[in-house]
LUMDOLO-702099 format. One line per field, with one value per residue (C-alpha): residue in three letters; y, x, z. Coordinates in pm, whole numbers, always signed. Example, Ala and Ser with C-alpha at 12.3 -4.5 7.8 and 13.67 -1.06 7.14 Angstrom:
aa = Ala	Ser $
yy = -450	-106 $
xx = +1230	+1367 $
zz = +780	+714 $
This chain:
aa = Met	Lys	Thr	Arg	Lys	Leu	Thr	Met	Gly	Gln	Ala	Ile	Ile	Glu	Tyr	Leu	Lys	Gln	Gln	Tyr	Val	Val	Arg	Asp	Gly	Val	Glu	Gln	Ser	Phe	Phe	Ala	Gly	Met	Phe	Gly	Ile	Phe	Gly	His	Gly	Asn	Val	Ala	Gly	Ile	Gly	Gln	Ala	Leu	His	Gln	Tyr	Ala	Asp	Thr	Phe	Pro	Tyr	Tyr	Gln	Thr	Arg	Asn	Glu	Gln	Ala	Met	Val	His	Thr	Ala	Ala	Ala	Phe	Ala	Lys	Met	Asn	Asn	Arg	Leu	Arg	Thr	Leu	Ala	Cys	Thr	Thr	Ser	Ile	Gly	Pro	Gly	Ala	Thr	Asn	Leu	Ile	Thr	Ala	Ala	Ala	Gly	Ala	Thr	Ile	Asn	Arg	Ile	Pro	Val	Leu	Leu	Leu	Pro	Gly	Asp	Ile	Phe	Ser	Thr	Arg	Leu	Val	Ala	Pro	Val	Leu	Gln	Gln	Leu	Glu	Leu	Pro	Ser	Ser	Gln	Asp	Ile	Ser	Val	Asn	Asp	Cys	Phe	Lys	Pro	Ile	Ser	Lys	Tyr	Trp	Asp	Arg	Ile	Asn	Arg	Pro	Glu	Gln	Ile	Val	Thr	Ser	Leu	Pro	Glu	Ala	Met	Arg	Ile	Leu	Thr	Ser	Gln	Ala	Glu	Thr	Gly	Ala	Val	Thr	Leu	Ala	Met	Pro	Gln	Asp	Val	Gln	Ser	Glu	Ala	Tyr	Asp	Tyr	Pro	Ala	Asp	Leu	Phe	Glu	Lys	Arg	Leu	His	Leu	Ile	Pro	Arg	Pro	Gln	Ala	Asp	Arg	Ala	Leu	Leu	Gln	Lys	Ser	Ile	Gln	Trp	Ile	Arg	Asp	Ser	Gln	Lys	Pro	Leu	Ile	Ile	Ser	Gly	Gly	Gly	Thr	Ile	Tyr	Ala	Asp	Ala	Thr	Glu	Ala	Leu	Lys	Ser	Phe	Val	Glu	Gln	Thr	Gly	Ile	Pro	Val	Thr	Glu	Thr	Phe	Ala	Gly	Lys	Gly	Ser	Leu	Cys	Tyr	Asp	His	Pro	Gln	Cys	Leu	Gly	Ala	Ala	Gly	Val	Thr	Gly	Thr	Leu	Gly	Ala	Asn	Ile	Val	Ala	Arg	Glu	Thr	Asp	Leu	Val	Ile	Val	Val	Gly	Ser	Arg	Leu	Ser	Asp	Phe	Thr	Thr	Ala	Ser	Lys	Thr	Ala	Phe	Gln	His	Pro	Asp	Val	Lys	Phe	Ile	Asn	Ile	Asn	Val	Ala	Glu	Phe	Asp	Ala	Ala	Lys	His	Ala	Ala	Leu	Pro	Leu	Val	Ala	Asp	Ala	Lys	Val	Thr	Leu	Glu	Ala	Leu	Thr	Glu	Ala	Leu	Thr	Asp	Tyr	Arg	Val	Asp	Ala	Asp	Tyr	Ala	Gln	Glu	Ile	Ala	Lys	His	Ser	Gln	Phe	Trp	Leu	Asp	Glu	Val	Asp	Arg	Ile	Tyr	Asn	Leu	Gly	His	Thr	Pro	Gln	Pro	Ser	Gln	Gly	Glu	Val	Ile	Gly	Ala	Ile	Asn	Ala	Phe	Ser	Asp	Pro	Gln	Asp	Val	Val	Val	Cys	Ala	Ala	Gly	Ser	Met	Pro	Gly	Asp	Leu	His	Lys	Leu	Trp	Gln	Thr	Arg	Asn	Pro	Lys	Gly	Phe	His	Leu	Glu	Tyr	Gly	Tyr	Ser	Cys	Met	Gly	Tyr	Glu	Ile	Ala	Gly	Gly	Leu	Gly	Cys	Lys	Met	Ala	Asp	Pro	Asp	Arg	Glu	Ile	Tyr	Val	Leu	Val	Gly	Asp	Gly	Ser	Tyr	Leu	Met	Met	Ala	Gln	Glu	Ile	Thr	Thr	Ser	Ile	Gln	Glu	Gly	Tyr	Lys	Leu	Ile	Ile	Val	Leu	Val	Asn	Asn	Asn	Gly	Tyr	Ala	Ser	Ile	Asn	Gly	Leu	Ser	Asn	Ser	Val	Gly	Val	Gln	Gly	Tyr	Ser	Thr	Lys	Tyr	Arg	Phe	Arg	Gly	Lys	Glu	Ser	Gly	Gln	Leu	Asp	Gly	Gln	Val	Leu	Pro	Val	Asp	Phe	Thr	Gln	Asn	Ala	Thr	Ser	Leu	Gly	Ala	Asn	Ala	Ile	His	Ala	Glu	Ser	Val	Ser	Asp	Leu	Arg	Val	Ala	Leu	Glu	Lys	Ala	Lys	Ala	Ser	Asp	Ile	Thr	Thr	Val	Val	Thr	Ile	Asp	Ile	Asp	Phe	Glu	Pro	Arg	Val	Pro	Gly	Tyr	Glu	Ser	Trp	Trp	Asp	Val	Pro	Val	Ala	Glu	Val	Ser	Glu	Val	Glu	Thr	Val	Gln	Asp	Ala	Tyr	Arg	Asn	Tyr	Asn	Val	Gln	Lys	Gln	Lys	Glu	Arg	Tyr	Phe	Leu	Lys $
yy = -1	+340	+596	+959	+1082	+1406	+1574	+1545	+1918	+1866	+1559	+1738	+2021	+1760	+1563	+1875	+1973	+1657	+1645	+1719	+1685	+1626	+1668	+1646	+1590	+1920	+1875	+2127	+2132	+2120	+2336	+2684	+2728	+2803	+3082	+3114	+3293	+3152	+3093	+2852	+2579	+2571	+2781	+2507	+2238	+2344	+2685	+2549	+2331	+2633	+2811	+2517	+2479	+2848	+2822	+2548	+2592	+2958	+3089	+3391	+3586	+3708	+3935	+3723	+3346	+3358	+3573	+3325	+3049	+3296	+3376	+3014	+2925	+3213	+3091	+2753	+2861	+3074	+2751	+2547	+2361	+2209	+2401	+2544	+2679	+2528	+2714	+2675	+2841	+2799	+2623	+2838	+3146	+3109	+2770	+2869	+3188	+2942	+2804	+3048	+3045	+2668	+2628	+2852	+2634	+2311	+2467	+2582	+2269	+2431	+2244	+2403	+2221	+2348	+2254	+2395	+2327	+2133	+2052	+1823	+1455	+1357	+1554	+1599	+1966	+2014	+2252	+2437	+2796	+2823	+2459	+2388	+2156	+1937	+1717	+1451	+1381	+1459	+1378	+1703	+2022	+2341	+2155	+1926	+2211	+2148	+1823	+1900	+2150	+1933	+1679	+1498	+1551	+1375	+1439	+1338	+1187	+1006	+1133	+815	+861	+1109	+822	+720	+1042	+1263	+1041	+1033	+1420	+1432	+1198	+1441	+1750	+1627	+1470	+1694	+1532	+1526	+1832	+2098	+2187	+1920	+1957	+1779	+1879	+1868	+1849	+2088	+1837	+1579	+1845	+1845	+1480	+1289	+953	+742	+796	+573	+758	+659	+892	+1188	+1071	+1283	+1183	+1264	+1273	+1212	+1432	+1210	+1291	+1022	+945	+913	+583	+494	+407	+714	+930	+786	+854	+1218	+1239	+1136	+1364	+1658	+1553	+1539	+1871	+2165	+2432	+2308	+2533	+2485	+2600	+2637	+2622	+2644	+2289	+2396	+2636	+2409	+2134	+2368	+2290	+2649	+2588	+2246	+2437	+2699	+2433	+2261	+2546	+2698	+2371	+2321	+2668	+2578	+2892	+2902	+3074	+3099	+3054	+3283	+3032	+2961	+3321	+3342	+3019	+3205	+3562	+3800	+3881	+3532	+3475	+3177	+3352	+3473	+3567	+3517	+3251	+3250	+3490	+3746	+3637	+3834	+3872	+3654	+3382	+3368	+3363	+3082	+2892	+2920	+2778	+2512	+2147	+2015	+2178	+2052	+2126	+2144	+2149	+2319	+2218	+2373	+2615	+2808	+3126	+2909	+2762	+3076	+2870	+2602	+2837	+2895	+2582	+2588	+2364	+2070	+1797	+1971	+1715	+1754	+1622	+1685	+1657	+1663	+1471	+1447	+1183	+1375	+1681	+1479	+1321	+1650	+1737	+1360	+1417	+1197	+1174	+1187	+1140	+1245	+1520	+1820	+1869	+1498	+1487	+1797	+1690	+1345	+1523	+1758	+1466	+1281	+1565	+1706	+1694	+1858	+2230	+2414	+2543	+2884	+3030	+2950	+3063	+3400	+3414	+3370	+3635	+3885	+3816	+3862	+4195	+4319	+4238	+4413	+4718	+4694	+4689	+4992	+5170	+5081	+5176	+5525	+5617	+5952	+5922	+6237	+6367	+6021	+5756	+5424	+5105	+4993	+5290	+5227	+4865	+4995	+5239	+4965	+4726	+4954	+5055	+4708	+4487	+4147	+3940	+4132	+3988	+4131	+4001	+4021	+3813	+3955	+4220	+4372	+4403	+4029	+4030	+4322	+4207	+3865	+4060	+4338	+4247	+4171	+3888	+3834	+3547	+3238	+3377	+3731	+3689	+3561	+3564	+3377	+3324	+2969	+3104	+3463	+3551	+3921	+3977	+3750	+4023	+4177	+3845	+3670	+3942	+3856	+3493	+3573	+3794	+3532	+3288	+3519	+3830	+3942	+4017	+4341	+4244	+4473	+4414	+4552	+4571	+4752	+4951	+4664	+4402	+4631	+4722	+4341	+4246	+4521	+4417	+4194	+4528	+4522	+4172	+4272	+4561	+4335	+4070	+4314	+4188	+4502	+4518	+4779	+4802	+4995	+5064	+5145	+5328	+5332	+5372	+5044	+4703	+4780	+4422	+4351	+4682	+4584	+4241	+4394	+4615	+4317	+4127	+4440	+4522	+4875	+4845	+4820	+4858	+4812	+5170	+5288	+5577	+5704	+5609	+5893	+6059	+6091	+5777	+5548	+5389	+5384	+5662	+5968	+6090	+5895	+5753	+5955	+5680	+5811	+5514	+5689	+5762	+5402	+5266	+5497	+5379	+5025	+5125	+5165	+5442	+5582	+5819	+5937	+5982	+6211	+6090	+5831	+6077	+6102	+5723	+5678	+5913	+5731	+5395	+5541	+5638	+5296	+5113	+5318	+5246	+4989	+4918	+4853	+5144	+5174	+5401	+5508	+5639	+5722	+5581	+5590	+5231	+5358	+5307	+4929	+4693	+4536	+4160	+4073	+3822	+3610	+3540	+3411	+3243	+3432	+3362	+3638	+3662	+3494	+3722	+4084	+4419	+4599	+4656	+4631	+4283	+4182	+4291	+4103	+3785	+3797	+3828	+3568	+3320	+3386	+3341	+3018	+2844	+2838	+2635	+2270	+1924	+1747	+1370	+1229 $
xx = -6	+132	+165	+239	+415	+225	+159	-208	-259	-113	-321	-648	-587	-472	-785	-1026	-877	-981	-1363	-1606	-1988	-2203	-2578	-2774	-2433	-2282	-1953	-1793	-1532	-1692	-1457	-1380	-1111	-1078	-1141	-914	-768	-430	-316	-108	-365	-360	-64	+197	-48	-325	-167	+161	-26	-229	+95	+248	-52	-128	-128	-373	-618	-727	-714	-919	-825	-1120	-1172	-1409	-1445	-1833	-1835	-1627	-1884	-2173	-1979	-1923	-2291	-2409	-2169	-2303	-2687	-2609	-2464	-2772	-2551	-2334	-2025	-1887	-1582	-1397	-1316	-1006	-928	-709	-813	-991	-1196	-1126	-1297	-1590	-1646	-1761	-2035	-2309	-2269	-2232	-2572	-2722	-2568	-2713	-3063	-3070	-2941	-2645	-2299	-1997	-1675	-1517	-1158	-1088	-755	-777	-550	-251	-339	-33	-146	+218	+228	-149	-296	-192	-288	-669	-735	-1054	-972	-1229	-1161	-1394	-1230	-923	-1099	-1303	-1205	-1425	-1466	-1708	-1951	-1995	-2147	-2516	-2500	-2286	-2437	-2089	-1841	-1493	-1184	-869	-629	-401	-309	-421	-782	-864	-845	-1187	-1306	-1273	-1498	-1765	-1740	-1799	-2097	-2273	-2178	-2287	-2619	-2914	-3100	-2845	-2617	-2529	-2220	-1946	-1667	-1333	-1154	-775	-525	-247	+26	-142	-190	+192	+254	+345	+193	+226	-117	-266	-216	-567	-705	-600	-743	-1021	-1350	-1699	-2000	-2326	-2599	-2903	-3259	-3457	-3811	-4115	-4260	-4494	-4786	-4757	-4724	-5054	-5227	-5102	-5239	-5578	-5572	-5507	-5792	-6026	-5917	-6141	-5882	-5529	-5242	-4861	-4598	-4263	-3964	-3589	-3584	-3759	-3470	-3192	-3327	-3343	-3722	-3843	-3942	-4101	-4303	-4398	-4517	-4713	-4906	-4971	-5131	-5336	-5411	-5299	-5171	-4816	-4712	-4339	-4125	-3821	-3589	-3846	-3920	-3829	-3982	-4209	-4174	-4357	-4618	-4695	-5080	-5038	-4797	-4970	-4643	-4509	-4647	-4716	-4640	-4483	-4727	-4949	-5331	-5431	-5176	-5300	-5669	-5617	-5406	-5690	-5945	-5720	-5816	-5484	-5137	-4873	-4532	-4239	-3891	-3997	-3914	-4249	-4111	-4343	-4304	-4440	-4729	-4814	-4736	-4978	-5265	-5251	-5451	-5807	-5996	-6125	-6014	-5700	-5431	-5068	-4847	-4479	-4225	-3875	-3556	-3530	-3757	-3753	-3915	-4136	-4310	-4422	-4771	-4865	-4834	-4833	-4454	-4301	-3944	-3803	-3644	-3864	-3785	-3867	-4173	-4324	-4264	-4443	-4735	-4760	-4747	-5015	-5258	-5292	-5665	-5691	-5739	-5890	-6246	-6335	-6440	-6117	-5925	-6118	-6029	-5665	-5662	-5835	-5584	-5296	-5423	-5479	-5139	-4970	-5179	-5089	-4708	-4754	-4931	-4660	-4372	-4534	-4648	-4476	-4406	-4221	-4004	-3819	-3920	-4066	-3887	-4134	-4052	-3674	-3738	-3938	-3676	-3410	-3641	-3727	-3367	-3214	-3201	-3390	-3077	-2958	-2978	-3099	-2942	-3080	-3100	-3266	-3478	-3799	-3639	-3678	-4049	-4102	-3879	-4054	-4401	-4272	-3960	-4071	-3843	-3783	-3525	-3489	-3167	-3277	-3382	-3125	-3246	-3099	-3403	-3386	-3167	-3237	-2876	-2780	-2457	-2507	-2594	-2253	-2064	-2343	-2358	-1980	-2044	-2311	-2088	-1811	-2058	-2168	-1954	-2163	-2468	-2503	-2557	-2775	-2721	-2997	-2881	-3021	-2806	-2821	-2695	-2432	-2301	-2265	-2058	-1946	-1589	-1624	-1654	-1274	-1260	-1485	-1237	-945	-1072	-1227	-1585	-1801	-2116	-2387	-2482	-2784	-2773	-3118	-3078	-3374	-3160	-3240	-3396	-3705	-3825	-3794	-3945	-4269	-4264	-4218	-4514	-4734	-4662	-4726	-4369	-4386	-4072	-3862	-3477	-3510	-3373	-3009	-3028	-2819	-2911	-3122	-2978	-3309	-3485	-3178	-3320	-3209	-3440	-3204	-3076	-3008	-2667	-2440	-2320	-2164	-2218	-2075	-1740	-1744	-1786	-1513	-1276	-1326	-1230	-1570	-1718	-1997	-2290	-2567	-2928	-3177	-3475	-3595	-3492	-3154	-3143	-3196	-2912	-2682	-2773	-2660	-2336	-2295	-2366	-2114	-1837	-1576	-1553	-1807	-2051	-2241	-2536	-2699	-3048	-3241	-3595	-3908	-4017	-4369	-4585	-4495	-4603	-4941	-4963	-5235	-5442	-5145	-5008	-4692	-4689	-4471	-4573	-4696	-4653	-4944	-4960	-4846	-4902	-4885	-5216	-5063	-4937	-5263	-5435	-5169	-5225	-5594	-5534	-5275	-5516	-5769	-5514	-5369	-5700	-5622	-5320	-5365	-5209	-5188	-5208	-5393 $
zz = -4	-101	+185	+225	+538	+644	+968	+1064	+975	+639	+578	+669	+408	+136	+215	+198	-132	-291	-197	-466	-496	-792	-841	-1167	-1344	-1219	-1041	-805	-527	-168	+18	-113	+150	+529	+753	+1059	+1342	+1464	+1821	+2015	+1967	+1581	+1434	+1425	+1300	+1068	+1045	+906	+654	+536	+491	+301	+68	+40	-342	-373	-81	+3	+348	+465	+776	+980	+1287	+1492	+1515	+1533	+1232	+1029	+1073	+987	+671	+597	+655	+419	+170	+181	+177	-136	-283	-190	+58	-222	-107	+217	+397	+689	+994	+1230	+1565	+1864	+2175	+2449	+2373	+1993	+2006	+2217	+2008	+1738	+1932	+1868	+1491	+1491	+1669	+1398	+1118	+1276	+1345	+982	+838	+688	+636	+797	+907	+1238	+1334	+1669	+1845	+2158	+2478	+2452	+2403	+2609	+2908	+3000	+3031	+3155	+3239	+2927	+2859	+2837	+2955	+3141	+3439	+3613	+3918	+3785	+3443	+3238	+2918	+2881	+2725	+2635	+2289	+2466	+2460	+2076	+2119	+2159	+1849	+1616	+1374	+1403	+1675	+1718	+1907	+1707	+1986	+1730	+1388	+1216	+1347	+1075	+823	+953	+1097	+784	+564	+850	+870	+484	+510	+728	+560	+215	+355	+250	+536	+810	+745	+999	+1205	+1201	+1475	+1474	+1786	+1736	+2010	+1939	+1970	+1748	+1475	+1422	+1450	+1141	+1018	+704	+560	+289	-40	-138	+123	-96	-415	-550	-418	-561	-333	-521	-396	-476	-549	-357	-462	-245	-146	-436	-206	-1	-312	-444	-114	-132	-487	-354	-54	-298	-518	-230	-78	-111	-22	-35	+59	+2	+249	+80	+286	+227	+96	-216	-294	-175	-412	-709	-713	-772	-1137	-1042	-772	-1044	-1293	-1029	-894	-1247	-1341	-1014	-895	-541	-356	-192	+121	+210	+529	+585	+417	+142	+34	-329	-402	-639	-776	-540	-805	-935	-909	-687	-433	-121	+39	+383	+617	+990	+1275	+1013	+739	+511	+564	+277	+380	+747	+627	+381	+638	+889	+655	+461	+486	+338	+394	+146	+322	+82	+272	+598	+955	+1058	+1323	+1556	+1330	+1037	+1223	+1451	+1738	+1606	+1585	+1202	+1099	+1240	+1003	+1231	+993	+846	+706	+618	+347	+427	+146	+305	+257	+641	+796	+1129	+953	+717	+1012	+1194	+1254	+1210	+836	+548	+502	+173	+260	-83	-285	-336	-709	-827	-587	-724	-1065	-989	-846	-1151	-1381	-1175	-1147	-1508	-1480	-1136	-1059	-749	-801	-933	-602	-430	-731	-701	-324	-394	-649	-412	-136	-374	-514	-166	-53	-356	-261	+107	+27	-182	+95	+351	+110	+62	+413	+399	+772	+919	+1065	+1046	+791	+903	+854	+596	+382	+414	+300	-2	-115	-121	-291	-557	-607	-624	-938	-963	-920	-609	-258	+71	+394	+741	+1056	+1388	+1533	+1385	+1034	+931	+1011	+802	+517	+527	+456	+242	+43	-319	-401	-779	-788	-564	-408	-354	+6	+258	+603	+901	+1104	+1240	+1523	+1473	+1553	+1610	+1444	+1150	+899	+794	+817	+640	+367	+317	+258	+2	-192	-177	-322	-600	-651	-955	-737	-534	-163	+45	+421	+622	+1000	+1307	+1537	+1806	+1570	+1423	+1768	+1836	+1525	+1277	+1237	+921	+730	+751	+605	+326	+256	+281	+45	-207	-152	-168	+40	+63	+428	+532	+910	+1035	+1367	+1607	+1926	+2075	+2041	+1838	+1811	+2177	+2259	+2072	+2224	+2570	+2517	+2411	+2729	+2940	+3026	+2875	+2667	+2973	+2903	+2536	+2434	+2421	+2681	+2964	+3323	+3458	+3772	+3941	+3833	+3847	+3533	+3153	+3075	+3011	+2684	+2389	+2364	+2116	+1888	+1562	+1325	+1018	+1196	+1329	+979	+833	+1105	+989	+632	+455	+290	+509	+429	+652	+501	+664	+460	+214	-82	+81	+106	-276	-345	-101	-264	-607	-458	-284	-598	-788	-532	-548	-176	+101	+178	+497	+471	+803	+834	+1164	+1168	+1393	+1474	+1506	+1289	+1299	+1018	+1134	+1242	+997	+1215	+1350	+1691	+1858	+2186	+2425	+2786	+3004	+3394	+3539	+3838	+3843	+4029	+3691	+3509	+3159	+3244	+3384	+3057	+2857	+3040	+2987	+2612	+2621	+2767	+2491	+2212	+2373	+2340	+1960	+1994	+1863	+1872	+1545	+1619	+1314 $
């Protein structure tokens, strides 16, 4: 057997270089390179290997370990999970900084490979710098924290262990059903140890991404359920887009007339003005989507994990005999809501349903209802886009100005706060990749790092990052990375001097917006109710290397966007808004518990309303 003597760090890079995926005959390398920050736990191992192979395996320097995983996840999402980036850090805070974003990747079913350094496997010099010591065991490090949020986890205590561990990692990373964060903890001494590896380990490997077909009997039953339904409804999730099934969905709904609502990950499954598109689903849904969901007798779920936002905390579907058909490559998700589970690829399943239902179409009354809801929503978005609110514009008007300015192929990126809900309802998506929201984890700080990942995945698109002041203050430093690597972003920083989303939620549960605004502590009250904090976001963005423009109005914003588009480097446009008036809720509800007893009258009122809404929640058991 031929062998190659390499350090473990060198062997890992050589292996990653040779991993390819193929779907529908299209072949591409799986890893586009590696993000990293070096410390004593990885500089001599993986760091040395990256230096040695710098000409054949790209390395990207970043400013924050959490941000690098956000960037890798966004890159993978833009590539429909067929490509990703690896991430390496030192042991200690470098490793644990990965955890937040790693959880987001797993929750969102996005592949990322994490290679944190670890403590010495020999234990001779323990405790090393940054080592966690426990009196109960010497076999635990901070990297054990990754276990509950990793779809695969391993600690490599001998260099030869990667011969079996790396293929297992690739099995998970390339699985459309099981993918998420994969963590290989690498003791810093082992990274630098050499071993005679089998040469075959470094041969090119193709990982076929299959398109599994649904069980024939279950497919026939689903066809009959659709025929028997009076008001069927489709919920399109991220799986529709990841499977390249948007054209198949379009053909299916044009033939059958069945309307479509979209989750955050599924927004863009249909063009916003398609006759069958009712827009956003659930808590942040449109009026038509929520009314139709309430009355539907059959929900056809395509590639969604049915989160509480999609189901409006299981209050969305009120028909007494509602049934569910779940099309999903993951058996776990396909079984939710006691559904008829079609454990299969979205594209081939939609094509099979289209072929089987050539003689089926929803009745004329239902079709007319769908058309009425669709037209209402187009008019409602136009109304919100043009409120003319003064002296500061509303968030909806800012979204409208950016949407109108952007081109159909451009991408809007957002993650947390009140902006995602407004975007879900209001953004008029014109291509399947035009709407990029991290909302499975709703992670503040994702926006700019995620925008960088989107730009790296497709440099020809303009990327519009919409970020609130709260998220910006948490993680703005990847602006510098975008400057360093030449990936231009257009960042619109919407400043409302606090946490607008939680302010609204706080008021809804009777807590009166307590501690949700950025203000000095009042000398008399002792509370955070003094003057607004004097943060200069334009100076901050300039200090990180970006162009910075402040807009006073929506018309100023349009001028600033023109300048940003013409620029060669990242531009941050700041604008102050009034988060009142808010975009309405359109007959939806989200279960956020309210204090059962309180001396505060607004909390008492909120609890009474909570109990009324709580009665609408349902179990789906048959």
